[in-house]
PQR file of N, CA, C, O and H, with PARSE charges and radii, in Angstrom:
ATOM      1  N   MET A   1       1.554  12.373   3.803 -0.4000 1.5000
ATOM      2  CA  MET A   1       1.533  10.667   4.389 -0.0000 2.0000
ATOM      3  C   MET A   1       1.482  10.008   2.982  0.5500 1.7000
ATOM      4  O   MET A   1       1.314  10.448   1.845 -0.5500 1.4000
ATOM      5  N   ALA A   2       1.679   8.876   3.471 -0.4000 1.5000
ATOM      6  CA  ALA A   2       1.451   7.258   2.350 -0.0000 2.0000
ATOM      7  C   ALA A   2       1.057   6.794   3.493  0.5500 1.7000
ATOM      8  O   ALA A   2       1.156   6.981   4.706 -0.5500 1.4000
ATOM      9  H   ALA A   2       1.816   8.518   4.395  0.4000 1.0000
ATOM     10  N   TYR A   3       0.402   5.881   2.427 -0.4000 1.5000
ATOM     11  CA  TYR A   3       0.080   4.042   3.264 -0.0000 2.0000
ATOM     12  C   TYR A   3       0.781   3.140   3.113  0.5500 1.7000
ATOM     13  O   TYR A   3       1.489   2.832   2.154 -0.5500 1.4000
ATOM     14  H   TYR A   3       0.322   5.729   1.442  0.4000 1.0000
ATOM     15  N   TYR A   4       0.491   2.319   4.770 -0.4000 1.5000
ATOM     16  CA  TYR A   4       1.870   1.482   4.744 -0.0000 2.0000
ATOM     17  C   TYR A   4       1.005   0.140   4.741  0.5500 1.7000
ATOM     18  O   TYR A   4      -0.220   0.257   4.775 -0.5500 1.4000
ATOM     19  H   TYR A   4      -0.084   2.569   5.549  0.4000 1.0000
ATOM     20  N   LEU A   5       1.741  -1.473   4.692 -0.4000 1.5000
ATOM     21  CA  LEU A   5       0.427  -2.016   4.852 -0.0000 2.0000
ATOM     22  C   LEU A   5       1.462  -3.023   5.648  0.5500 1.7000
ATOM     23  O   LEU A   5       2.386  -3.625   5.101 -0.5500 1.4000
ATOM     24  H   LEU A   5       2.736  -1.568   4.665  0.4000 1.0000
ATOM     25  N   ALA A   6       1.054  -3.103   7.342 -0.4000 1.5000
ATOM     26  CA  ALA A   6       1.334  -4.063   7.824 -0.0000 2.0000
ATOM     27  C   ALA A   6       1.266  -5.488   8.371  0.5500 1.7000
ATOM     28  O   ALA A   6       0.319  -5.853   7.673 -0.5500 1.4000
ATOM     29  H   ALA A   6       0.303  -2.614   7.786  0.4000 1.0000
ATOM     30  N   LYS A   7       1.480  -6.249   8.889 -0.4000 1.5000
ATOM     31  CA  LYS A   7       1.361  -7.662   8.751 -0.0000 2.0000
ATOM     32  C   LYS A   7       1.652  -8.052  10.268  0.5500 1.7000
ATOM     33  O   LYS A   7       2.787  -8.007  10.744 -0.5500 1.4000
ATOM     34  H   LYS A   7       2.248  -5.952   9.456  0.4000 1.0000
ATOM     35  N   VAL A   8       0.457  -8.462  11.023 -0.4000 1.5000
ATOM     36  CA  VAL A   8       0.635  -8.819  12.083 -0.0000 2.0000
ATOM     37  C   VAL A   8       0.046 -10.198  12.747  0.5500 1.7000
ATOM     38  O   VAL A   8      -1.049 -10.759  12.706 -0.5500 1.4000
ATOM     39  H   VAL A   8      -0.465  -8.499  10.637  0.4000 1.0000
ATOM     40  N   GLN A   9       1.304 -10.472  13.381 -0.4000 1.5000
ATOM     41  CA  GLN A   9       1.300 -11.989  13.515 -0.0000 2.0000
ATOM     42  C   GLN A   9       0.715 -12.015  15.649  0.5500 1.7000
ATOM     43  O   GLN A   9       1.572 -11.873  16.521 -0.5500 1.4000
ATOM     44  H   GLN A   9       2.193 -10.016  13.414  0.4000 1.0000
ATOM     45  N   PHE A  10      -0.809 -12.218  15.994 -0.4000 1.5000
ATOM     46  CA  PHE A  10      -1.586 -13.220  16.966 -0.0000 2.0000
ATOM     47  C   PHE A  10      -1.282 -13.765  17.839  0.5500 1.7000
ATOM     48  O   PHE A  10      -0.386 -13.001  18.199 -0.5500 1.4000
ATOM     49  H   PHE A  10      -1.505 -12.333  15.286  0.4000 1.0000
ATOM     50  N   GLU A  11      -1.285 -14.901  18.897 -0.4000 1.5000
ATOM     51  CA  GLU A  11      -1.365 -15.926  19.761 -0.0000 2.0000
ATOM     52  C   GLU A  11      -2.246 -15.741  19.904  0.5500 1.7000
ATOM     53  O   GLU A  11      -2.680 -14.732  20.461 -0.5500 1.4000
ATOM     54  H   GLU A  11      -2.013 -15.521  18.604  0.4000 1.0000
ATOM     55  N   ILE A  12      -3.126 -17.006  19.279 -0.4000 1.5000
ATOM     56  CA  ILE A  12      -5.032 -17.575  19.663 -0.0000 2.0000
ATOM     57  C   ILE A  12      -4.894 -18.493  20.776  0.5500 1.7000
ATOM     58  O   ILE A  12      -4.124 -19.452  20.795 -0.5500 1.4000
ATOM     59  H   ILE A  12      -2.773 -17.825  18.826  0.4000 1.0000
ATOM     60  N   THR A  13      -5.630 -18.168  21.639 -0.4000 1.5000
ATOM     61  CA  THR A  13      -5.701 -19.919  22.299 -0.0000 2.0000
ATOM     62  C   THR A  13      -6.950 -20.551  22.125  0.5500 1.7000
ATOM     63  O   THR A  13      -7.737 -20.129  22.973 -0.5500 1.4000
ATOM     64  H   THR A  13      -6.256 -17.389  21.624  0.4000 1.0000
ATOM     65  N   ASN A  14      -7.457 -21.390  21.375 -0.4000 1.5000
ATOM     66  CA  ASN A  14      -8.383 -21.973  21.186 -0.0000 2.0000
ATOM     67  C   ASN A  14      -9.644 -22.550  22.553  0.5500 1.7000
ATOM     68  O   ASN A  14     -10.147 -21.543  23.050 -0.5500 1.4000
ATOM     69  H   ASN A  14      -6.818 -21.733  20.686  0.4000 1.0000
ATOM     70  N   ASP A  15      -9.994 -23.369  22.959 -0.4000 1.5000
ATOM     71  CA  ASP A  15     -11.480 -23.961  23.825 -0.0000 2.0000
ATOM     72  C   ASP A  15     -10.374 -24.677  24.186  0.5500 1.7000
ATOM     73  O   ASP A  15     -10.059 -24.464  25.357 -0.5500 1.4000
ATOM     74  H   ASP A  15      -9.584 -24.187  22.555  0.4000 1.0000
ATOM     75  N   ASN A  16      -9.444 -25.695  23.422 -0.4000 1.5000
ATOM     76  CA  ASN A  16      -8.962 -26.497  24.125 -0.0000 2.0000
ATOM     77  C   ASN A  16      -7.261 -26.309  24.903  0.5500 1.7000
ATOM     78  O   ASN A  16      -6.422 -27.177  25.146 -0.5500 1.4000
ATOM     79  H   ASN A  16      -9.700 -25.867  22.471  0.4000 1.0000
ATOM     80  N   GLY A  17      -7.229 -24.843  25.131 -0.4000 1.5000
ATOM     81  CA  GLY A  17      -6.247 -24.167  25.254 -0.0000 2.0000
ATOM     82  C   GLY A  17      -4.874 -24.678  23.952  0.5500 1.7000
ATOM     83  O   GLY A  17      -3.849 -25.061  24.515 -0.5500 1.4000
ATOM     84  H   GLY A  17      -7.910 -24.138  24.934  0.4000 1.0000
ATOM     85  N   LYS A  18      -4.834 -24.692  23.043 -0.4000 1.5000
ATOM     86  CA  LYS A  18      -3.502 -25.057  22.505 -0.0000 2.0000
ATOM     87  C   LYS A  18      -3.664 -23.652  22.155  0.5500 1.7000
ATOM     88  O   LYS A  18      -4.713 -23.023  22.299 -0.5500 1.4000
ATOM     89  H   LYS A  18      -5.667 -24.380  22.586  0.4000 1.0000
ATOM     90  N   VAL A  19      -2.357 -23.101  21.596 -0.4000 1.5000
ATOM     91  CA  VAL A  19      -1.768 -21.961  21.091 -0.0000 2.0000
ATOM     92  C   VAL A  19      -1.507 -21.864  19.748  0.5500 1.7000
ATOM     93  O   VAL A  19      -0.468 -22.381  19.338 -0.5500 1.4000
ATOM     94  H   VAL A  19      -1.506 -23.612  21.479  0.4000 1.0000
ATOM     95  N   ARG A  20      -2.132 -21.388  19.093 -0.4000 1.5000
ATOM     96  CA  ARG A  20      -1.806 -21.065  17.248 -0.0000 2.0000
ATOM     97  C   ARG A  20      -1.679 -19.659  16.861  0.5500 1.7000
ATOM     98  O   ARG A  20      -2.169 -18.605  17.269 -0.5500 1.4000
ATOM     99  H   ARG A  20      -2.977 -20.969  19.426  0.4000 1.0000
ATOM    100  N   ASN A  21      -0.652 -20.077  15.708 -0.4000 1.5000
ATOM    101  CA  ASN A  21      -0.162 -18.499  15.440 -0.0000 2.0000
ATOM    102  C   ASN A  21      -1.578 -17.833  14.433  0.5500 1.7000
ATOM    103  O   ASN A  21      -2.341 -18.700  14.006 -0.5500 1.4000
ATOM    104  H   ASN A  21      -0.254 -20.932  15.377  0.4000 1.0000
ATOM    105  N   HIS A  22      -1.936 -16.257  14.045 -0.4000 1.5000
ATOM    106  CA  HIS A  22      -2.866 -16.145  13.063 -0.0000 2.0000
ATOM    107  C   HIS A  22      -2.351 -14.357  12.622  0.5500 1.7000
ATOM    108  O   HIS A  22      -1.919 -13.540  13.436 -0.5500 1.4000
ATOM    109  H   HIS A  22      -1.317 -15.552  14.391  0.4000 1.0000
ATOM    110  N   SER A  23      -2.540 -14.145  11.288 -0.4000 1.5000
ATOM    111  CA  SER A  23      -2.253 -13.497  10.672 -0.0000 2.0000
ATOM    112  C   SER A  23      -2.937 -12.643  10.394  0.5500 1.7000
ATOM    113  O   SER A  23      -3.816 -12.979   9.601 -0.5500 1.4000
ATOM    114  H   SER A  23      -2.891 -14.808  10.628  0.4000 1.0000
ATOM    115  N   ARG A  24      -2.953 -11.364  10.771 -0.4000 1.5000
ATOM    116  CA  ARG A  24      -3.783  -9.939   9.949 -0.0000 2.0000
ATOM    117  C   ARG A  24      -2.736  -9.629   8.959  0.5500 1.7000
ATOM    118  O   ARG A  24      -1.627 -10.156   8.867 -0.5500 1.4000
ATOM    119  H   ARG A  24      -2.239 -11.091  11.416  0.4000 1.0000
ATOM    120  N   SER A  25      -3.378  -8.465   8.052 -0.4000 1.5000
ATOM    121  CA  SER A  25      -2.875  -7.575   7.559 -0.0000 2.0000
ATOM    122  C   SER A  25      -3.597  -6.295   7.694  0.5500 1.7000
ATOM    123  O   SER A  25      -4.740  -6.371   7.242 -0.5500 1.4000
ATOM    124  H   SER A  25      -4.279  -8.037   8.127  0.4000 1.0000
ATOM    125  N   TYR A  26      -3.247  -5.024   8.227 -0.4000 1.5000
ATOM    126  CA  TYR A  26      -3.770  -3.703   8.009 -0.0000 2.0000
ATOM    127  C   TYR A  26      -3.265  -2.697   7.395  0.5500 1.7000
ATOM    128  O   TYR A  26      -2.166  -2.298   7.779 -0.5500 1.4000
ATOM    129  H   TYR A  26      -2.319  -4.963   8.593  0.4000 1.0000
ATOM    130  N   MET A  27      -3.903  -2.054   6.332 -0.4000 1.5000
ATOM    131  CA  MET A  27      -3.473  -0.473   6.173 -0.0000 2.0000
ATOM    132  C   MET A  27      -3.598   0.497   6.818  0.5500 1.7000
ATOM    133  O   MET A  27      -4.690   0.997   7.092 -0.5500 1.4000
ATOM    134  H   MET A  27      -4.796  -2.378   6.020  0.4000 1.0000
ATOM    135  N   VAL A  28      -1.827   1.197   7.390 -0.4000 1.5000
ATOM    136  CA  VAL A  28      -2.316   2.139   7.807 -0.0000 2.0000
ATOM    137  C   VAL A  28      -2.148   3.866   7.060  0.5500 1.7000
ATOM    138  O   VAL A  28      -1.210   4.024   6.278 -0.5500 1.4000
ATOM    139  H   VAL A  28      -0.940   0.792   7.168  0.4000 1.0000
ATOM    140  N   ASN A  29      -2.780   4.678   7.259 -0.4000 1.5000
ATOM    141  CA  ASN A  29      -2.184   6.172   6.634 -0.0000 2.0000
ATOM    142  C   ASN A  29      -1.261   6.884   7.740  0.5500 1.7000
ATOM    143  O   ASN A  29      -1.632   7.651   8.629 -0.5500 1.4000
ATOM    144  H   ASN A  29      -3.542   4.549   7.895  0.4000 1.0000
ATOM    145  N   ALA A  30       0.016   6.437   7.460 -0.4000 1.5000
ATOM    146  CA  ALA A  30       1.124   7.661   8.279 -0.0000 2.0000
ATOM    147  C   ALA A  30       2.464   8.247   7.834  0.5500 1.7000
ATOM    148  O   ALA A  30       2.907   8.124   6.692 -0.5500 1.4000
ATOM    149  H   ALA A  30       0.317   5.814   6.739  0.4000 1.0000
ATOM    150  N   VAL A  31       2.961   8.778   8.651 -0.4000 1.5000
ATOM    151  CA  VAL A  31       4.156   9.878   7.773 -0.0000 2.0000
ATOM    152  C   VAL A  31       5.299   8.991   7.808  0.5500 1.7000
ATOM    153  O   VAL A  31       6.297   9.464   7.264 -0.5500 1.4000
ATOM    154  H   VAL A  31       2.601   8.878   9.579  0.4000 1.0000
ATOM    155  N   SER A  32       5.462   7.506   8.441 -0.4000 1.5000
ATOM    156  CA  SER A  32       6.871   7.306   7.725 -0.0000 2.0000
ATOM    157  C   SER A  32       6.738   5.844   8.733  0.5500 1.7000
ATOM    158  O   SER A  32       6.390   6.011   9.902 -0.5500 1.4000
ATOM    159  H   SER A  32       4.651   7.121   8.883  0.4000 1.0000
ATOM    160  N   ILE A  33       7.014   4.488   8.253 -0.4000 1.5000
ATOM    161  CA  ILE A  33       7.178   3.181   8.717 -0.0000 2.0000
ATOM    162  C   ILE A  33       7.142   3.855   9.991  0.5500 1.7000
ATOM    163  O   ILE A  33       5.992   4.285  10.075 -0.5500 1.4000
ATOM    164  H   ILE A  33       7.297   4.353   7.304  0.4000 1.0000
ATOM    165  N   THR A  34       7.901   4.237  11.219 -0.4000 1.5000
ATOM    166  CA  THR A  34       7.960   4.345  12.554 -0.0000 2.0000
ATOM    167  C   THR A  34       6.517   4.431  12.844  0.5500 1.7000
ATOM    168  O   THR A  34       5.873   3.691  13.589 -0.5500 1.4000
ATOM    169  H   THR A  34       8.835   3.888  11.150  0.4000 1.0000
ATOM    170  N   ASP A  35       6.081   5.477  12.125 -0.4000 1.5000
ATOM    171  CA  ASP A  35       4.487   6.359  13.318 -0.0000 2.0000
ATOM    172  C   ASP A  35       4.176   5.593  12.211  0.5500 1.7000
ATOM    173  O   ASP A  35       5.306   5.490  11.734 -0.5500 1.4000
ATOM    174  H   ASP A  35       6.604   6.078  11.520  0.4000 1.0000
ATOM    175  N   ALA A  36       3.405   4.939  11.409 -0.4000 1.5000
ATOM    176  CA  ALA A  36       2.751   3.214  11.045 -0.0000 2.0000
ATOM    177  C   ALA A  36       2.797   2.482  11.922  0.5500 1.7000
ATOM    178  O   ALA A  36       1.660   2.194  12.294 -0.5500 1.4000
ATOM    179  H   ALA A  36       2.487   5.022  11.796  0.4000 1.0000
ATOM    180  N   GLU A  37       4.164   1.628  12.915 -0.4000 1.5000
ATOM    181  CA  GLU A  37       3.659   0.844  13.763 -0.0000 2.0000
ATOM    182  C   GLU A  37       3.108   1.686  15.563  0.5500 1.7000
ATOM    183  O   GLU A  37       2.303   1.194  16.354 -0.5500 1.4000
ATOM    184  H   GLU A  37       5.088   1.862  12.613  0.4000 1.0000
ATOM    185  N   VAL A  38       3.966   3.168  15.746 -0.4000 1.5000
ATOM    186  CA  VAL A  38       3.351   3.791  16.674 -0.0000 2.0000
ATOM    187  C   VAL A  38       1.163   3.728  16.517  0.5500 1.7000
ATOM    188  O   VAL A  38       0.351   3.559  17.427 -0.5500 1.4000
ATOM    189  H   VAL A  38       4.620   3.567  15.103  0.4000 1.0000
ATOM    190  N   GLN A  39       0.952   3.911  15.259 -0.4000 1.5000
ATOM    191  CA  GLN A  39      -0.788   3.819  15.378 -0.0000 2.0000
ATOM    192  C   GLN A  39      -1.338   2.527  15.671  0.5500 1.7000
ATOM    193  O   GLN A  39      -2.257   2.299  16.458 -0.5500 1.4000
ATOM    194  H   GLN A  39       1.611   4.049  14.520  0.4000 1.0000
ATOM    195  N   LEU A  40      -0.498   1.428  14.748 -0.4000 1.5000
ATOM    196  CA  LEU A  40      -0.873   0.538  14.569 -0.0000 2.0000
ATOM    197  C   LEU A  40      -0.729  -0.642  16.169  0.5500 1.7000
ATOM    198  O   LEU A  40      -1.434  -1.592  16.510 -0.5500 1.4000
ATOM    199  H   LEU A  40       0.248   1.613  14.108  0.4000 1.0000
ATOM    200  N   THR A  41       0.461  -0.033  16.802 -0.4000 1.5000
ATOM    201  CA  THR A  41       0.740  -0.422  17.837 -0.0000 2.0000
ATOM    202  C   THR A  41      -0.691  -0.189  19.050  0.5500 1.7000
ATOM    203  O   THR A  41      -1.441  -0.993  19.604 -0.5500 1.4000
ATOM    204  H   THR A  41       1.033   0.739  16.525  0.4000 1.0000
ATOM    205  N   LYS A  42      -0.553   1.539  19.088 -0.4000 1.5000
ATOM    206  CA  LYS A  42      -1.819   2.164  19.871 -0.0000 2.0000
ATOM    207  C   LYS A  42      -3.305   1.490  19.192  0.5500 1.7000
ATOM    208  O   LYS A  42      -4.108   0.856  19.877 -0.5500 1.4000
ATOM    209  H   LYS A  42       0.056   2.192  18.639  0.4000 1.0000
ATOM    210  N   TYR A  43      -3.493   1.794  17.592 -0.4000 1.5000
ATOM    211  CA  TYR A  43      -4.840   1.095  17.609 -0.0000 2.0000
ATOM    212  C   TYR A  43      -4.805  -0.521  18.521  0.5500 1.7000
ATOM    213  O   TYR A  43      -5.766  -0.652  19.279 -0.5500 1.4000
ATOM    214  H   TYR A  43      -2.840   2.310  17.036  0.4000 1.0000
ATOM    215  N   LEU A  44      -4.044  -1.419  18.503 -0.4000 1.5000
ATOM    216  CA  LEU A  44      -3.981  -2.866  18.410 -0.0000 2.0000
ATOM    217  C   LEU A  44      -4.417  -3.286  20.377  0.5500 1.7000
ATOM    218  O   LEU A  44      -4.960  -4.313  20.785 -0.5500 1.4000
ATOM    219  H   LEU A  44      -3.264  -1.313  17.887  0.4000 1.0000
ATOM    220  N   SER A  45      -3.881  -1.939  21.314 -0.4000 1.5000
ATOM    221  CA  SER A  45      -2.730  -2.195  22.588 -0.0000 2.0000
ATOM    222  C   SER A  45      -4.330  -2.549  23.525  0.5500 1.7000
ATOM    223  O   SER A  45      -4.116  -2.692  24.729 -0.5500 1.4000
ATOM    224  H   SER A  45      -3.440  -1.105  20.982  0.4000 1.0000
ATOM    225  N   ALA A  46      -5.734  -2.687  23.137 -0.4000 1.5000
ATOM    226  CA  ALA A  46      -6.529  -2.951  23.315 -0.0000 2.0000
ATOM    227  C   ALA A  46      -6.974  -4.549  22.951  0.5500 1.7000
ATOM    228  O   ALA A  46      -8.083  -5.039  23.167 -0.5500 1.4000
ATOM    229  H   ALA A  46      -5.907  -2.571  22.159  0.4000 1.0000
ATOM    230  N   SER A  47      -6.189  -5.003  22.541 -0.4000 1.5000
ATOM    231  CA  SER A  47      -6.466  -6.081  22.401 -0.0000 2.0000
ATOM    232  C   SER A  47      -5.879  -7.567  23.343  0.5500 1.7000
ATOM    233  O   SER A  47      -4.720  -7.981  23.363 -0.5500 1.4000
ATOM    234  H   SER A  47      -5.289  -4.606  22.365  0.4000 1.0000
ATOM    235  N   VAL A  48      -6.761  -8.003  23.876 -0.4000 1.5000
ATOM    236  CA  VAL A  48      -6.479  -9.246  24.880 -0.0000 2.0000
ATOM    237  C   VAL A  48      -6.049 -10.934  24.482  0.5500 1.7000
ATOM    238  O   VAL A  48      -6.238 -11.914  25.203 -0.5500 1.4000
ATOM    239  H   VAL A  48      -7.703  -7.667  23.860  0.4000 1.0000
ATOM    240  N   GLU A  49      -5.344 -10.900  22.943 -0.4000 1.5000
ATOM    241  CA  GLU A  49      -4.565 -11.716  22.674 -0.0000 2.0000
ATOM    242  C   GLU A  49      -3.283 -10.590  21.986  0.5500 1.7000
ATOM    243  O   GLU A  49      -3.289  -9.566  21.303 -0.5500 1.4000
ATOM    244  H   GLU A  49      -5.190 -10.104  22.357  0.4000 1.0000
ATOM    245  N   PRO A  50      -1.958 -11.728  22.810 -0.5600 1.5000
ATOM    246  CA  PRO A  50      -0.543 -11.308  22.822  0.2800 2.0000
ATOM    247  C   PRO A  50      -0.703 -10.831  20.949  0.5500 1.7000
ATOM    248  O   PRO A  50      -1.614 -11.201  20.209 -0.5500 1.4000
ATOM    249  N   PHE A  51       0.371 -10.013  20.601 -0.4000 1.5000
ATOM    250  CA  PHE A  51       0.600  -9.477  19.045 -0.0000 2.0000
ATOM    251  C   PHE A  51       2.207  -9.220  18.690  0.5500 1.7000
ATOM    252  O   PHE A  51       3.158  -8.797  19.347 -0.5500 1.4000
ATOM    253  H   PHE A  51       1.111  -9.712  21.203  0.4000 1.0000
ATOM    254  N   GLU A  52       2.090  -9.539  17.756 -0.4000 1.5000
ATOM    255  CA  GLU A  52       3.829  -9.209  17.623 -0.0000 2.0000
ATOM    256  C   GLU A  52       3.980  -7.837  15.328  0.5500 1.7000
ATOM    257  O   GLU A  52       3.563  -7.923  14.173 -0.5500 1.4000
ATOM    258  H   GLU A  52       1.318  -9.883  17.222  0.4000 1.0000
ATOM    259  N   VAL A  53       4.511  -7.264  15.864 -0.4000 1.5000
ATOM    260  CA  VAL A  53       4.260  -6.404  14.236 -0.0000 2.0000
ATOM    261  C   VAL A  53       5.746  -7.368  13.317  0.5500 1.7000
ATOM    262  O   VAL A  53       6.930  -7.561  13.592 -0.5500 1.4000
ATOM    263  H   VAL A  53       4.850  -7.194  16.802  0.4000 1.0000
ATOM    264  N   LYS A  54       5.032  -7.670  12.420 -0.4000 1.5000
ATOM    265  CA  LYS A  54       5.937  -8.732  11.852 -0.0000 2.0000
ATOM    266  C   LYS A  54       6.820  -7.885  11.124  0.5500 1.7000
ATOM    267  O   LYS A  54       7.989  -7.620  11.404 -0.5500 1.4000
ATOM    268  H   LYS A  54       4.070  -7.514  12.196  0.4000 1.0000
ATOM    269  N   THR A  55       5.914  -7.358   9.840 -0.4000 1.5000
ATOM    270  CA  THR A  55       6.226  -6.422   8.811 -0.0000 2.0000
ATOM    271  C   THR A  55       5.501  -4.981   8.639  0.5500 1.7000
ATOM    272  O   THR A  55       4.361  -4.972   9.102 -0.5500 1.4000
ATOM    273  H   THR A  55       4.964  -7.574   9.613  0.4000 1.0000
ATOM    274  N   ILE A  56       5.985  -3.634   8.002 -0.4000 1.5000
ATOM    275  CA  ILE A  56       6.055  -3.354   7.856 -0.0000 2.0000
ATOM    276  C   ILE A  56       6.311  -2.731   6.418  0.5500 1.7000
ATOM    277  O   ILE A  56       7.494  -2.394   6.365 -0.5500 1.4000
ATOM    278  H   ILE A  56       6.912  -3.641   7.626  0.4000 1.0000
ATOM    279  N   SER A  57       5.427  -2.360   4.837 -0.4000 1.5000
ATOM    280  CA  SER A  57       6.422  -1.631   4.110 -0.0000 2.0000
ATOM    281  C   SER A  57       5.105  -0.782   3.304  0.5500 1.7000
ATOM    282  O   SER A  57       3.886  -0.858   3.458 -0.5500 1.4000
ATOM    283  H   SER A  57       4.466  -2.634   4.880  0.4000 1.0000
ATOM    284  N   GLU A  58       5.961   0.050   2.385 -0.4000 1.5000
ATOM    285  CA  GLU A  58       5.489   1.398   1.839 -0.0000 2.0000
ATOM    286  C   GLU A  58       3.751   0.750   0.455  0.5500 1.7000
ATOM    287  O   GLU A  58       3.888   0.476  -0.737 -0.5500 1.4000
ATOM    288  H   GLU A  58       6.951   0.112   2.259  0.4000 1.0000
ATOM    289  N   SER A  59       3.062   0.732   0.867 -0.4000 1.5000
ATOM    290  CA  SER A  59       2.040   0.566  -0.371 -0.0000 2.0000
ATOM    291  C   SER A  59       2.496   1.091  -1.223  0.5500 1.7000
ATOM    292  O   SER A  59       3.541   1.742  -1.256 -0.5500 1.4000
ATOM    293  H   SER A  59       2.951   0.955   1.836  0.4000 1.0000
ATOM    294  N   LYS A  60       1.205   0.700  -2.624 -0.4000 1.5000
ATOM    295  CA  LYS A  60       1.491   1.579  -3.569 -0.0000 2.0000
ATOM    296  C   LYS A  60      -0.189   2.055  -3.982  0.5500 1.7000
ATOM    297  O   LYS A  60      -0.811   1.975  -5.042 -0.5500 1.4000
ATOM    298  H   LYS A  60       0.356   0.171  -2.596  0.4000 1.0000
ATOM    299  N   ILE A  61      -0.433   2.392  -3.092 -0.4000 1.5000
ATOM    300  CA  ILE A  61      -2.123   2.237  -3.274 -0.0000 2.0000
ATOM    301  C   ILE A  61      -1.995   3.923  -2.608  0.5500 1.7000
ATOM    302  O   ILE A  61      -1.792   4.211  -1.429 -0.5500 1.4000
ATOM    303  H   ILE A  61       0.073   2.457  -2.232  0.4000 1.0000
ATOM    304  N   VAL A  62      -2.213   5.020  -3.945 -0.4000 1.5000
ATOM    305  CA  VAL A  62      -1.789   6.283  -3.774 -0.0000 2.0000
ATOM    306  C   VAL A  62      -3.582   6.972  -2.966  0.5500 1.7000
ATOM    307  O   VAL A  62      -3.560   8.124  -2.534 -0.5500 1.4000
ATOM    308  H   VAL A  62      -2.378   4.786  -4.903  0.4000 1.0000
ATOM    309  N   ASP A  63      -4.533   6.398  -2.894 -0.4000 1.5000
ATOM    310  CA  ASP A  63      -5.560   7.053  -2.520 -0.0000 2.0000
ATOM    311  C   ASP A  63      -6.184   5.578  -1.603  0.5500 1.7000
ATOM    312  O   ASP A  63      -5.837   4.397  -1.598 -0.5500 1.4000
ATOM    313  H   ASP A  63      -4.550   5.461  -3.245  0.4000 1.0000
ATOM    314  N   TYR A  64      -7.349   6.425  -0.815 -0.4000 1.5000
ATOM    315  CA  TYR A  64      -8.798   5.487  -0.463 -0.0000 2.0000
ATOM    316  C   TYR A  64      -9.714   6.299  -0.515  0.5500 1.7000
ATOM    317  O   TYR A  64      -9.514   7.408  -0.019 -0.5500 1.4000
ATOM    318  H   TYR A  64      -7.631   7.384  -0.819  0.4000 1.0000
ATOM    319  N   ILE A  65     -10.531   6.110  -0.907 -0.4000 1.5000
ATOM    320  CA  ILE A  65     -11.941   6.349  -1.815 -0.0000 2.0000
ATOM    321  C   ILE A  65     -13.101   5.532  -0.242  0.5500 1.7000
ATOM    322  O   ILE A  65     -13.071   4.457   0.358 -0.5500 1.4000
ATOM    323  H   ILE A  65     -10.694   5.210  -1.310  0.4000 1.0000
ATOM    324  N   ASN A  66     -13.724   6.434  -0.180 -0.4000 1.5000
ATOM    325  CA  ASN A  66     -14.998   6.028   1.064 -0.0000 2.0000
ATOM    326  C   ASN A  66     -16.012   6.891   0.830  0.5500 1.7000
ATOM    327  O   ASN A  66     -15.960   8.020   1.318 -0.5500 1.4000
ATOM    328  H   ASN A  66     -13.749   7.307  -0.667  0.4000 1.0000
ATOM    329  N   GLU A  67     -17.134   6.471   0.013 -0.4000 1.5000
ATOM    330  CA  GLU A  67     -18.121   7.232  -0.430 -0.0000 2.0000
ATOM    331  C   GLU A  67     -18.756   7.608   0.335  0.5500 1.7000
ATOM    332  O   GLU A  67     -19.165   8.769   0.373 -0.5500 1.4000
ATOM    333  H   GLU A  67     -17.176   5.554  -0.384  0.4000 1.0000
ATOM    334  N   GLN A  68     -19.030   6.668   1.211 -0.4000 1.5000
ATOM    335  CA  GLN A  68     -20.171   7.208   2.853 -0.0000 2.0000
ATOM    336  C   GLN A  68     -19.608   8.376   3.430  0.5500 1.7000
ATOM    337  O   GLN A  68     -20.440   8.994   4.095 -0.5500 1.4000
ATOM    338  H   GLN A  68     -18.697   5.725   1.180  0.4000 1.0000
ATOM    339  N   GLU A  69     -18.534   8.866   3.403 -0.4000 1.5000
ATOM    340  CA  GLU A  69     -18.172   9.710   4.527 -0.0000 2.0000
ATOM    341  C   GLU A  69     -18.417  11.142   3.910  0.5500 1.7000
ATOM    342  O   GLU A  69     -18.211  12.149   4.587 -0.5500 1.4000
ATOM    343  H   GLU A  69     -17.858   8.364   2.863  0.4000 1.0000
TER
END
C-alpha cells in the first residue's frame, strides 16, 4: 500500500446562484492510482456538489501516525 495525493475540483453554487470552482486535496491509502480513484469516488459519492478528480499522484509520505488510535 502507498499514499496518494488526489486533487478534486468541486462546483459550488453560492447563495446568489453563481457557480464557482473550488479545489480540495485528499490523501488516500491505496494499492494503485486506480484503487485510489475508486476509493475517493466512493467517499465523495454522497457529496451534493458535482466533483471531478483532476489529478492523483503517488505521495512521498511513507506513513501516517495518529497517536489517538
